[in-house]
C-alpha positions in Angstrom: -15.2 2.6 6.3 -11.7 2.4 4.9 -10.4 -1.0 3.9 -8.0 -2.4 6.5 -6.0 -4.1 3.8 -5.1 -0.8 2.1 -1.8 -0.7 4.0 -0.7 -3.9 2.2 -0.4 -2.2 -1.1 2.9 -1.3 -2.8 4.2 2.0 -1.7 7.3 2.4 -3.9 7.5 5.5 -6.0 8.2 4.4 -9.6 8.7 6.8 -12.5 7.1 9.7 -10.7 4.0 7.7 -9.8 3.0 6.5 -6.3 2.2 2.8 -5.7 -0.4 1.8 -3.3 -3.7 3.6 -2.6 -2.8 7.0 -4.0 -3.3 10.1 -1.8 -3.8 12.5 -4.6 -0.8 11.4 -6.6 -1.3 10.1 -10.0 0.6 8.3 -12.7 0.9 9.2 -16.3 0.3 6.6 -18.9 3.3 4.3 -19.0 5.0 2.1 -21.5 7.8 -0.4 -21.8 10.4 -0.7 -19.1 13.4 0.1 -21.2 13.2 3.7 -20.0 12.8 2.7 -16.4 9.1 3.4 -16.2 6.6 1.1 -14.7 4.8 -1.2 -17.1 1.9 -2.4 -14.9 -0.8 0.0 -13.8 -3.8 -1.0 -11.7 -6.7 1.5 -11.9 -8.8 1.5 -8.7 -11.3 3.4 -6.6 -11.1 4.1 -2.9 -12.7 1.6 -0.5 -13.0 -1.1 -3.2 -12.4 -4.7 -2.1 -12.5 -5.9 -5.7 -9.7 -3.4 -6.4 -7.7 -4.7 -3.4 -8.1 -8.3 -4.6 -6.9 -7.4 -8.1 -4.0 -5.4 -6.8 -3.0 -8.4 -4.6 -2.8 -10.6 -7.7 -0.8 -8.0 -9.5 1.6 -7.5 -6.5 2.2 -11.3 -6.3 2.8 -11.9 -10.0 4.9 -8.7 -10.5 6.9 -9.7 -7.4 7.7 -13.1 -8.9 8.5 -11.5 -12.3 10.7 -8.7 -10.8 8.3 -6.1 -12.3 7.2 -2.9 -10.5 3.6 -1.8 -10.6 1.7 1.3 -9.6 -1.9 1.8 -8.4 -3.9 4.8 -9.5 -7.2 6.0 -8.0 -9.2 7.1 -11.1 -11.2 9.5 -8.9 -8.3 11.3 -7.3 -7.7 14.9 -8.3 -5.2 15.2 -11.1 -5.7 11.7 -12.4 -5.9 11.6 -16.2 -9.5 12.3 -17.0 -9.2 10.1 -20.1 -8.5 7.1 -17.8 -11.7 7.9 -15.8 -13.7 8.2 -19.0 -12.3 5.1 -20.6 -12.2 2.7 -17.7 -14.4 4.4 -15.0 -17.3 2.0 -15.2 -15.1 -1.1 -15.3 -12.8 -0.5 -12.4 -10.6 -2.2 -11.3 -8.6 -2.5 -14.5 -5.0 -3.7 -15.0 -2.9 -2.3 -17.8 0.4 -3.7 -19.1 2.3 -1.4 -21.4 -0.9 0.6 -21.8 -3.0 -2.4 -22.9 -5.9 -3.7 -20.8 -5.3 -7.2 -19.5 -8.0 -7.5 -16.9 -11.2 -5.7 -15.7 -13.1 -6.6 -12.5 -11.1 -9.8 -12.4 -7.6 -10.7 -13.4 -6.4 -14.2 -14.1 -2.8 -14.6 -13.0 -1.8 -16.4 -16.2 -3.1 -13.5 -18.3 -0.8 -11.1 -16.4 2.1 -13.5 -16.8 1.5 -13.8 -20.5 1.2 -10.0 -20.9 4.5 -9.5 -19.0 6.2 -12.0 -21.3 4.9 -10.0 -24.3 2.4 -12.6 -25.5 -0.8 -11.5 -27.1 -4.0 -11.9 -25.0 
């Protein structure tokens, strides 16, 4: 059964990647925002309530900070297989500038610090 909260996810296209629960679209690894690319990536799986919760934390914190984020389903066709190999057994995972800041659970303060460029 599909998660009824899926429609709450971000749906803005950022740097060629689709936010929200991807429908086959994938993001490429992203880095700093100087080039206009999204800095925050949430790696998820379909029908995952833990993924929905993490994405909700990311959406709230990024909204407050004025940062975009994108959501990538690691099982979707075309998703970078290195992401699936690296993070597949720890989904959901949040990356900031390509660095993991949370897996399974994300503390809002950890994301705030990562967005500010502070070391974990």
